[in-house]
SEVOKE-605197 format. One record per residue: residue number from 1; residue in one letter; chain; x negated, y negated, z of N, C-alpha, C in turn. Coordinates in Angstrom, 3 decimals. Example, Ala and Ser with C-alpha at 12.3 -4.5 7.8 and 13.67 -1.06 7.14 Angstrom:
REM residues 2
> k, r, c, nx, ny, nz, cax, cay, caz, cx, cy, cz
> 1, A, A, -13.190, 5.690, 7.800, -12.300, 4.500, 7.800, -13.200, 3.300, 7.800 .
> 2, S, A, -12.850, 2.250, 7.080, -13.670, 1.060, 7.140, -12.900, -0.030, 7.870 .
//
This chain:
REM residues 197
> k, r, c, nx, ny, nz, cax, cay, caz, cx, cy, cz
> 1, M, A, -83.224, 102.232, -23.465, -82.836, 101.979, -24.816, -83.051, 103.346, -25.660 .
> 2, M, A, -84.370, 103.762, -25.411, -84.636, 105.020, -26.077, -83.783, 106.124, -25.729 .
> 3, F, A, -83.356, 106.299, -24.674, -82.403, 107.380, -24.056, -81.085, 107.199, -24.786 .
> 4, V, A, -80.548, 105.915, -24.927, -79.503, 105.714, -25.688, -79.473, 106.228, -27.252 .
> 5, T, A, -80.721, 105.961, -27.858, -80.832, 106.313, -29.231, -80.874, 107.875, -29.369 .
> 6, H, A, -81.640, 108.556, -28.374, -81.583, 109.913, -28.473, -80.228, 110.519, -28.241 .
> 7, L, A, -79.388, 109.945, -27.448, -78.032, 110.326, -27.112, -77.151, 110.369, -28.372 .
> 8, T, A, -77.288, 109.039, -28.989, -76.599, 108.886, -30.143, -76.944, 109.903, -31.266 .
> 9, A, A, -78.145, 110.077, -31.539, -78.642, 111.116, -32.403, -78.138, 112.667, -32.152 .
> 10, L, A, -78.031, 112.878, -30.830, -77.582, 114.192, -30.347, -75.997, 114.289, -30.771 .
> 11, I, A, -75.222, 113.287, -30.552, -73.822, 113.275, -30.757, -73.660, 113.477, -32.209 .
> 12, V, A, -74.472, 112.738, -33.033, -74.190, 112.954, -34.667, -74.399, 114.285, -34.964 .
> 13, L, A, -75.583, 114.986, -34.241, -75.870, 116.320, -34.767, -74.876, 117.423, -34.175 .
> 14, L, A, -74.427, 117.171, -33.119, -73.629, 118.207, -32.396, -72.253, 118.055, -32.617 .
> 15, C, A, -71.589, 116.917, -33.165, -70.270, 116.740, -33.331, -69.792, 117.577, -34.449 .
> 16, P, A, -68.469, 118.156, -34.371, -68.049, 119.290, -35.300, -67.857, 118.767, -36.718 .
> 17, F, A, -68.528, 119.648, -37.576, -68.491, 119.417, -39.025, -67.973, 120.823, -39.556 .
> 18, P, A, -66.654, 120.821, -39.674, -66.091, 122.024, -40.418, -66.435, 121.988, -41.910 .
> 19, S, A, -66.318, 123.167, -42.395, -66.552, 123.281, -43.859, -65.567, 122.355, -44.719 .
> 20, V, A, -66.197, 121.441, -45.429, -65.206, 120.417, -46.049, -65.456, 120.557, -47.570 .
> 21, R, A, -64.519, 120.492, -48.331, -64.550, 120.461, -49.846, -63.644, 119.482, -50.362 .
> 22, G, A, -63.916, 118.953, -51.605, -62.870, 117.846, -52.167, -62.690, 118.129, -53.642 .
> 23, S, A, -61.609, 117.573, -54.102, -61.293, 117.651, -55.577, -60.398, 116.438, -55.982 .
> 24, E, A, -60.321, 116.277, -57.228, -59.455, 115.120, -57.842, -58.574, 115.857, -58.573 .
> 25, V, A, -57.223, 115.476, -58.387, -56.135, 115.998, -59.201, -55.278, 115.025, -59.905 .
> 26, R, A, -55.116, 115.098, -61.219, -54.227, 114.061, -61.888, -52.826, 114.756, -62.094 .
> 27, G, A, -51.870, 113.786, -61.729, -50.586, 114.069, -62.068, -49.835, 112.956, -62.790 .
> 28, F, A, -48.545, 113.136, -63.235, -47.803, 112.203, -63.953, -46.485, 111.852, -63.329 .
> 29, L, A, -46.088, 110.709, -63.460, -44.797, 110.182, -62.827, -43.654, 111.045, -63.282 .
> 30, G, A, -42.835, 111.523, -62.261, -41.657, 112.166, -62.484, -41.840, 113.786, -62.591 .
> 31, Q, A, -43.221, 114.039, -62.624, -43.477, 115.605, -62.741, -43.929, 116.151, -61.533 .
> 32, S, A, -44.253, 117.474, -61.543, -44.757, 118.013, -60.314, -46.277, 118.339, -60.506 .
> 33, V, A, -47.082, 118.457, -59.348, -48.441, 118.692, -59.399, -48.640, 119.630, -58.239 .
> 34, T, A, -49.766, 120.491, -58.524, -50.186, 121.203, -57.268, -51.593, 120.968, -57.014 .
> 35, L, A, -51.861, 120.662, -55.654, -53.147, 120.464, -54.920, -53.749, 121.706, -54.559 .
> 36, P, A, -54.863, 122.060, -55.062, -55.409, 123.418, -54.685, -55.922, 123.458, -53.258 .
> 37, C, A, -55.621, 124.777, -52.669, -56.263, 125.074, -51.344, -56.050, 126.627, -51.168 .
> 38, T, A, -57.047, 127.459, -51.013, -57.042, 128.736, -50.887, -58.070, 129.270, -49.702 .
> 39, Y, A, -57.798, 130.395, -49.182, -58.838, 130.817, -48.179, -58.879, 132.325, -48.227 .
> 40, S, A, -59.824, 133.064, -47.781, -59.952, 134.459, -47.791, -59.332, 135.160, -46.675 .
> 41, V, A, -58.090, 135.814, -46.830, -57.383, 136.447, -45.864, -58.114, 137.787, -45.338 .
> 42, T, A, -58.880, 138.397, -46.377, -59.595, 139.666, -46.017, -60.828, 139.189, -45.071 .
> 43, H, A, -61.449, 138.071, -45.199, -62.491, 137.689, -44.474, -61.975, 137.033, -43.076 .
> 44, N, A, -60.874, 136.078, -43.019, -60.495, 135.394, -41.939, -59.269, 135.834, -41.291 .
> 45, G, A, -58.441, 136.789, -41.987, -57.173, 137.151, -41.609, -56.103, 136.130, -41.859 .
> 46, E, A, -54.783, 136.298, -41.575, -53.716, 135.258, -41.631, -53.912, 134.363, -40.585 .
> 47, T, A, -53.931, 133.138, -41.040, -54.237, 132.160, -40.137, -53.388, 130.761, -40.327 .
> 48, E, A, -53.219, 129.999, -39.208, -52.299, 128.835, -39.257, -53.065, 127.776, -40.134 .
> 49, M, A, -52.315, 126.916, -40.757, -52.849, 125.868, -41.537, -51.908, 124.526, -41.744 .
> 50, C, A, -52.205, 123.566, -42.202, -51.344, 122.314, -42.386, -51.907, 121.656, -43.473 .
> 51, W, A, -50.945, 120.839, -44.038, -51.403, 119.869, -45.084, -50.971, 118.594, -44.563 .
> 52, G, A, -51.690, 117.470, -44.797, -51.438, 116.297, -44.290, -51.796, 115.103, -45.339 .
> 53, R, A, -51.310, 113.887, -45.195, -51.767, 112.746, -46.002, -52.877, 112.150, -45.325 .
> 54, G, A, -53.847, 111.665, -46.167, -55.182, 110.931, -45.672, -55.967, 112.151, -45.249 .
> 55, W, A, -57.099, 111.651, -44.529, -58.148, 112.612, -44.164, -57.902, 113.326, -42.821 .
> 56, C, A, -58.190, 114.504, -42.745, -58.003, 115.337, -41.489, -58.964, 114.779, -40.541 .
> 57, T, A, -58.374, 114.792, -39.278, -59.195, 114.446, -38.069, -60.014, 115.726, -37.683 .
> 58, A, A, -60.909, 115.629, -36.739, -61.735, 116.700, -36.304, -60.917, 117.870, -35.842 .
> 59, Y, A, -59.626, 117.712, -35.396, -58.892, 118.812, -34.849, -57.496, 119.127, -35.388 .
> 60, S, A, -56.938, 118.220, -36.348, -55.723, 118.279, -36.900, -55.461, 117.469, -38.237 .
> 61, C, A, -54.251, 117.734, -38.835, -53.948, 116.957, -40.066, -53.379, 115.661, -39.664 .
> 62, A, A, -53.685, 114.589, -40.335, -53.052, 113.409, -40.072, -51.775, 113.237, -40.951 .
> 63, D, A, -50.642, 112.671, -40.578, -49.297, 112.484, -41.097, -49.013, 113.901, -41.905 .
> 64, T, A, -48.807, 114.812, -40.864, -48.592, 116.263, -41.205, -47.191, 116.388, -42.379 .
> 65, L, A, -47.482, 117.108, -43.370, -46.421, 117.317, -44.397, -45.807, 118.660, -44.259 .
> 66, I, A, -46.756, 119.788, -44.123, -46.384, 121.106, -44.001, -47.292, 121.867, -42.854 .
> 67, V, A, -46.703, 122.860, -42.324, -47.464, 123.660, -41.393, -46.961, 125.217, -41.635 .
> 68, T, A, -48.030, 126.150, -41.682, -47.586, 127.502, -41.769, -48.306, 128.288, -40.572 .
> 69, N, A, -47.797, 129.473, -40.493, -48.281, 130.360, -39.363, -49.109, 131.481, -39.832 .
> 70, G, A, -49.533, 131.298, -41.234, -50.239, 132.410, -41.953, -49.416, 133.261, -42.727 .
> 71, K, A, -48.040, 133.369, -42.478, -47.104, 134.194, -43.186, -46.013, 133.367, -43.965 .
> 72, T, A, -45.585, 132.361, -43.161, -44.505, 131.381, -43.799, -44.607, 130.039, -43.304 .
> 73, V, A, -43.928, 129.086, -43.991, -43.790, 127.806, -43.652, -43.042, 127.553, -42.323 .
> 74, T, A, -43.516, 126.982, -41.356, -42.921, 126.806, -40.106, -42.453, 125.200, -39.866 .
> 75, Y, A, -42.965, 124.375, -40.774, -42.409, 122.903, -40.664, -42.676, 122.385, -42.064 .
> 76, T, A, -41.735, 121.591, -42.515, -42.060, 120.653, -43.676, -41.324, 119.381, -43.436 .
> 77, I, A, -41.966, 118.351, -44.024, -41.496, 117.125, -43.802, -40.235, 116.787, -44.788 .
> 78, S, A, -40.271, 117.367, -45.992, -39.406, 117.138, -46.897, -39.477, 118.237, -48.073 .
> 79, T, A, -38.332, 118.528, -48.837, -38.377, 119.612, -49.807, -39.241, 119.120, -50.966 .
> 80, K, A, -39.626, 117.772, -51.028, -40.617, 117.254, -52.101, -41.946, 118.071, -51.939 .
> 81, F, A, -42.216, 118.494, -50.815, -43.619, 119.270, -50.625, -43.377, 120.655, -50.316 .
> 82, H, A, -43.934, 121.600, -51.065, -43.710, 123.013, -50.780, -44.950, 123.919, -51.283 .
> 83, L, A, -44.941, 124.998, -50.728, -45.983, 126.048, -51.090, -45.378, 127.135, -52.012 .
> 84, D, A, -45.992, 127.139, -53.357, -45.366, 128.216, -54.215, -46.191, 129.466, -54.194 .
> 85, G, A, -47.403, 129.327, -53.742, -48.283, 130.604, -53.813, -47.850, 131.508, -52.708 .
> 86, K, A, -48.537, 132.698, -52.713, -48.361, 133.771, -51.622, -49.387, 133.316, -50.403 .
> 87, I, A, -48.645, 132.941, -49.540, -49.244, 132.362, -48.196, -49.957, 133.448, -47.496 .
> 88, E, A, -49.320, 134.572, -47.440, -49.862, 135.797, -46.703, -51.319, 136.349, -47.521 .
> 89, E, A, -51.346, 135.787, -48.809, -52.678, 136.163, -49.441, -53.663, 135.131, -49.379 .
> 90, G, A, -53.341, 133.944, -48.769, -54.287, 132.830, -48.638, -54.193, 131.881, -49.618 .
> 91, N, A, -53.141, 131.752, -50.389, -52.893, 130.636, -51.387, -51.819, 129.844, -50.774 .
> 92, V, A, -52.504, 128.694, -50.378, -51.682, 127.672, -49.593, -51.726, 126.352, -50.391 .
> 93, S, A, -51.832, 126.349, -51.620, -51.826, 125.144, -52.477, -50.542, 124.414, -52.358 .
> 94, L, A, -50.635, 123.010, -52.349, -49.411, 122.261, -52.079, -48.794, 121.740, -53.321 .
> 95, T, A, -47.587, 122.026, -53.674, -46.763, 121.396, -54.772, -46.142, 120.158, -54.444 .
> 96, V, A, -46.342, 119.171, -55.286, -45.522, 117.822, -54.910, -44.625, 117.514, -56.008 .
> 97, D, A, -43.370, 117.579, -55.784, -42.380, 117.342, -56.896, -42.004, 115.832, -56.948 .
> 98, H, A, -41.516, 115.492, -58.334, -40.995, 114.260, -58.651, -41.909, 113.096, -58.245 .
> 99, L, A, -43.174, 113.262, -58.902, -44.310, 112.316, -58.484, -43.804, 110.717, -58.695 .
> 100, S, A, -44.305, 109.903, -57.728, -44.067, 108.560, -57.874, -45.641, 107.850, -57.572 .
> 101, E, A, -45.717, 106.619, -57.721, -46.950, 105.919, -57.643, -47.293, 105.995, -55.978 .
> 102, E, A, -46.376, 106.136, -55.185, -46.714, 106.292, -53.680, -47.292, 107.534, -53.406 .
> 103, D, A, -47.157, 108.496, -54.213, -47.696, 109.799, -53.995, -49.176, 109.926, -54.134 .
> 104, S, A, -49.868, 108.768, -54.886, -51.244, 108.657, -55.029, -51.988, 108.636, -53.778 .
> 105, G, A, -53.210, 109.206, -53.881, -54.067, 109.072, -52.572, -54.584, 110.351, -52.103 .
> 106, W, A, -55.108, 110.333, -50.895, -55.751, 111.501, -50.270, -54.782, 112.441, -49.517 .
> 107, Y, A, -54.984, 113.695, -49.815, -54.195, 114.832, -49.050, -55.348, 115.684, -48.493 .
> 108, C, A, -54.950, 116.309, -47.285, -55.910, 117.100, -46.590, -55.223, 118.519, -46.227 .
> 109, C, A, -55.997, 119.607, -46.725, -55.595, 120.939, -46.392, -56.436, 121.395, -45.195 .
> 110, R, A, -56.001, 121.706, -44.027, -56.824, 122.314, -42.956, -56.400, 123.642, -42.559 .
> 111, I, A, -57.320, 124.667, -42.659, -57.162, 126.023, -42.431, -57.905, 126.337, -41.090 .
> 112, E, A, -57.121, 126.708, -40.112, -57.724, 126.964, -38.747, -58.336, 128.223, -38.656 .
> 113, I, A, -59.616, 128.398, -38.991, -60.325, 129.635, -38.907, -60.899, 129.818, -37.587 .
> 114, A, A, -60.949, 131.078, -37.078, -61.354, 131.368, -35.632, -62.783, 131.084, -35.504 .
> 115, G, A, -63.257, 130.682, -34.362, -64.628, 130.327, -34.149, -64.955, 128.842, -33.896 .
> 116, L, A, -66.007, 128.473, -33.379, -66.314, 127.174, -33.076, -66.621, 126.404, -34.295 .
> 117, F, A, -65.941, 125.409, -34.639, -66.294, 124.446, -35.806, -66.037, 125.077, -37.231 .
> 118, N, A, -65.242, 126.064, -37.227, -65.228, 126.980, -38.393, -64.058, 126.521, -39.288 .
> 119, D, A, -63.264, 125.645, -38.949, -61.873, 125.292, -39.792, -62.460, 124.867, -41.228 .
> 120, Q, A, -61.715, 125.248, -42.259, -62.149, 124.907, -43.538, -61.121, 123.812, -43.969 .
> 121, I, A, -61.511, 122.709, -44.527, -60.877, 121.446, -44.940, -61.227, 121.183, -46.352 .
> 122, N, A, -59.911, 121.068, -47.065, -60.011, 120.685, -48.441, -59.248, 119.374, -48.657 .
> 123, H, A, -60.101, 118.396, -49.215, -59.452, 117.148, -49.486, -59.182, 117.089, -50.905 .
> 124, S, A, -58.089, 116.407, -51.299, -57.707, 116.357, -52.614, -57.156, 114.832, -52.896 .
> 125, N, A, -57.746, 114.313, -53.834, -57.407, 112.925, -54.276, -56.377, 112.863, -55.448 .
> 126, L, A, -55.137, 112.610, -55.289, -54.169, 112.754, -56.250, -53.997, 111.397, -56.950 .
> 127, L, A, -54.161, 111.476, -58.184, -54.184, 110.183, -58.906, -52.893, 110.327, -59.965 .
> 128, V, A, -51.844, 109.648, -59.794, -50.578, 109.615, -60.444, -50.556, 108.565, -61.527 .
> 129, S, A, -50.326, 108.894, -62.787, -50.228, 107.976, -63.791, -49.034, 108.371, -64.749 .
> 130, E, A, -48.849, 107.363, -65.633, -47.845, 107.691, -66.764, -48.205, 108.651, -67.672 .
> 131, G, A, -47.493, 109.344, -68.424, -47.892, 110.330, -69.479, -47.338, 111.667, -69.230 .
> 132, N, A, -47.545, 112.638, -70.108, -47.035, 113.929, -70.026, -48.038, 115.077, -70.341 .
> 133, E, A, -49.252, 114.718, -70.003, -50.428, 115.745, -70.346, -50.410, 116.759, -69.131 .
> 134, V, A, -51.074, 117.816, -69.296, -51.233, 118.813, -68.193, -52.050, 118.293, -67.224 .
> 135, P, A, -52.041, 118.289, -65.882, -52.743, 117.808, -64.994, -54.353, 118.512, -64.919 .
> 136, T, A, -55.315, 117.805, -64.594, -56.614, 118.376, -64.604, -57.154, 118.285, -63.113 .
> 137, Y, A, -58.110, 119.390, -62.911, -58.795, 119.299, -61.661, -60.299, 118.905, -61.780 .
> 138, T, A, -60.715, 118.097, -60.994, -62.196, 117.790, -61.068, -62.709, 118.027, -59.675 .
> 139, N, A, -63.739, 118.868, -59.611, -64.408, 119.018, -58.409, -65.699, 118.224, -58.235 .
> 140, S, A, -66.165, 117.577, -59.164, -67.163, 116.602, -59.281, -66.980, 115.546, -60.241 .
> 141, P, A, -67.754, 114.432, -60.142, -67.619, 113.426, -61.200, -67.936, 113.767, -62.561 .
> 142, T, A, -68.696, 114.886, -62.757, -69.021, 115.282, -64.025, -68.338, 116.606, -64.546 .
> 143, E, A, -67.538, 117.179, -63.741, -66.892, 118.307, -64.221, -65.455, 117.928, -64.628 .
> 144, Q, A, -65.037, 118.217, -65.761, -63.643, 118.014, -66.276, -63.086, 119.377, -66.486 .
> 145, N, A, -61.742, 119.391, -66.181, -60.793, 120.521, -66.429, -61.354, 121.745, -65.789 .
> 146, S, A, -62.005, 121.645, -64.635, -62.393, 122.837, -63.852, -61.337, 123.465, -63.197 .
> 147, T, A, -61.468, 124.639, -62.775, -60.365, 125.334, -61.878, -60.743, 124.941, -60.427 .
> 148, P, A, -59.661, 124.993, -59.592, -59.888, 124.481, -58.301, -60.458, 125.559, -57.422 .
> 149, H, A, -60.866, 126.750, -57.890, -61.364, 127.837, -56.909, -62.757, 127.731, -56.960 .
> 150, S, A, -63.448, 128.084, -55.692, -64.786, 128.154, -55.568, -65.395, 129.342, -56.204 .
> 151, T, A, -66.644, 129.269, -56.528, -67.218, 130.396, -57.054, -67.827, 131.200, -55.961 .
> 152, I, A, -68.188, 132.457, -56.332, -68.861, 133.484, -55.275, -69.885, 132.807, -54.490 .
> 153, P, A, -71.142, 132.273, -55.176, -72.201, 131.615, -54.563, -71.751, 130.583, -53.703 .
> 154, E, A, -70.883, 129.712, -54.033, -70.392, 128.675, -53.077, -69.759, 129.204, -51.866 .
> 155, K, A, -68.927, 130.274, -52.004, -68.258, 130.951, -50.832, -69.200, 131.525, -49.902 .
> 156, L, A, -70.314, 132.169, -50.530, -71.339, 132.871, -49.814, -72.171, 131.786, -49.025 .
> 157, A, A, -72.584, 130.673, -49.665, -73.117, 129.693, -49.094, -72.469, 129.038, -47.849 .
> 158, D, A, -71.180, 128.765, -48.166, -70.333, 128.426, -47.024, -70.414, 129.241, -45.856 .
> 159, S, A, -70.202, 130.534, -46.035, -70.037, 131.510, -44.986, -71.509, 131.705, -44.260 .
> 160, L, A, -72.489, 131.448, -44.973, -73.865, 131.526, -44.199, -74.126, 130.252, -43.571 .
> 161, M, A, -73.842, 129.086, -44.111, -74.118, 127.860, -43.455, -73.614, 127.648, -42.113 .
> 162, T, A, -72.310, 127.991, -41.719, -71.613, 127.827, -40.438, -72.486, 128.443, -39.302 .
> 163, P, A, -72.802, 129.656, -39.329, -73.714, 130.069, -38.289, -75.038, 129.442, -38.134 .
> 164, I, A, -75.517, 129.064, -39.296, -76.907, 128.384, -39.177, -76.758, 126.968, -38.640 .
> 165, L, A, -75.754, 126.349, -38.927, -75.450, 125.025, -38.328, -75.176, 125.056, -36.866 .
> 166, L, A, -74.490, 125.997, -36.365, -74.168, 126.270, -35.010, -75.438, 126.638, -34.259 .
> 167, A, A, -76.303, 127.525, -34.759, -77.611, 127.893, -34.146, -78.433, 126.609, -33.981 .
> 168, F, A, -78.365, 125.780, -35.115, -79.318, 124.516, -35.047, -78.626, 123.635, -34.014 .
> 169, R, A, -77.386, 123.373, -33.919, -76.716, 122.490, -32.937, -77.093, 123.020, -31.643 .
> 170, V, A, -77.002, 124.350, -31.216, -77.204, 124.869, -29.931, -78.734, 124.574, -29.580 .
> 171, S, A, -79.650, 124.770, -30.559, -80.986, 124.704, -30.118, -81.522, 123.232, -29.939 .
> 172, V, A, -80.786, 122.249, -30.551, -80.946, 120.885, -30.460, -80.432, 120.393, -29.088 .
> 173, L, A, -79.194, 121.035, -28.668, -78.750, 120.672, -27.368, -79.738, 121.300, -26.248 .
> 174, I, A, -80.153, 122.484, -26.451, -81.070, 122.999, -25.358, -82.421, 122.123, -25.275 .
> 175, C, A, -82.952, 121.716, -26.383, -84.102, 120.778, -26.405, -83.784, 119.422, -25.806 .
> 176, F, A, -82.674, 118.889, -26.119, -82.185, 117.660, -25.575, -82.107, 117.786, -23.929 .
> 177, I, A, -81.537, 118.834, -23.502, -81.340, 118.956, -22.112, -82.853, 119.127, -21.407 .
> 178, A, A, -83.619, 119.969, -22.064, -85.080, 120.181, -21.505, -85.636, 118.768, -21.477 .
> 179, I, A, -85.702, 117.928, -22.418, -86.357, 116.649, -22.583, -85.758, 115.612, -21.305 .
> 180, T, A, -84.443, 115.636, -21.263, -83.816, 114.863, -20.403, -84.213, 115.212, -18.971 .
> 181, V, A, -84.256, 116.728, -18.626, -84.750, 117.060, -17.275, -86.117, 116.572, -17.058 .
> 182, L, A, -87.022, 116.698, -18.053, -88.390, 116.510, -17.915, -88.551, 114.800, -17.564 .
> 183, L, A, -87.721, 114.083, -18.434, -87.868, 112.627, -18.232, -87.368, 112.196, -16.776 .
> 184, C, A, -86.216, 112.752, -16.441, -85.717, 112.582, -15.179, -86.759, 112.999, -13.907 .
> 185, R, A, -87.436, 114.035, -14.055, -88.452, 114.371, -13.123, -89.529, 113.298, -13.227 .
> 186, W, A, -90.028, 112.897, -14.258, -91.202, 112.084, -14.418, -90.767, 110.686, -13.841 .
> 187, K, A, -89.561, 110.210, -14.222, -89.111, 108.846, -13.704, -88.819, 108.906, -12.305 .
> 188, C, A, -88.380, 110.008, -11.747, -88.020, 109.897, -10.192, -89.350, 110.193, -9.541 .
> 189, N, A, -90.321, 110.801, -10.067, -91.610, 111.107, -9.345, -92.646, 109.949, -9.419 .
> 190, Y, A, -92.606, 109.275, -10.544, -93.482, 108.220, -10.784, -93.520, 107.057, -9.678 .
> 191, P, A, -92.366, 106.571, -9.512, -92.308, 105.390, -8.334, -92.827, 105.906, -6.987 .
> 192, A, A, -92.487, 107.069, -6.759, -92.894, 107.554, -5.385, -94.553, 107.840, -5.302 .
> 193, K, A, -95.152, 108.172, -6.472, -96.582, 108.205, -6.436, -97.214, 106.788, -6.472 .
> 194, E, A, -96.472, 105.822, -7.000, -96.936, 104.508, -6.986, -97.070, 103.817, -5.399 .
> 195, I, A, -96.063, 104.295, -4.844, -95.813, 103.736, -3.449, -96.902, 104.389, -2.510 .
> 196, L, A, -97.118, 105.794, -2.664, -98.146, 106.492, -1.962, -99.490, 105.946, -2.162 .
> 197, S, A, -99.741, 105.631, -3.298, -101.109, 105.185, -3.510, -101.332, 103.637, -3.288 .
//
């Protein structure tokens, strides 16, 4: 039982946790709204990405709406969804036209950044209501009318955390393997010692 507990803890620690961000965007019936998503082309190069409905899985977008190759859109499910920013400069914010109540809900922007577990994931919760005010962006429950872009300290923290988390996962894996080998040796040798005595 203890072995199963340790194995479960290891899986939780080592499973992929890409960089995840979230925001809330308000839009209004019949109008257009833009869900924010950007990445640094200077730091990561032009890279593939996708937009989907709901939450991204560990390796892909669910219910894919749009796919790009880092330069241009290679797939779109409908003209209702489009990217108006400069894709080659890392602006892959999604514009949704002719909003209806069915458009409410979670959207996921997944940017495939090279390296192990480096993908950047932005979740946006779109709230569609009646009215004609300007849509607002909320990055936290207490932040109102904030811009969707991350600040420099946030970007620096994100870029530093990925290698630290990877190193931590590798060290945990090494420790787990060492403990497993020691337990195997002890359990395999213990009955033999009992029989001999």
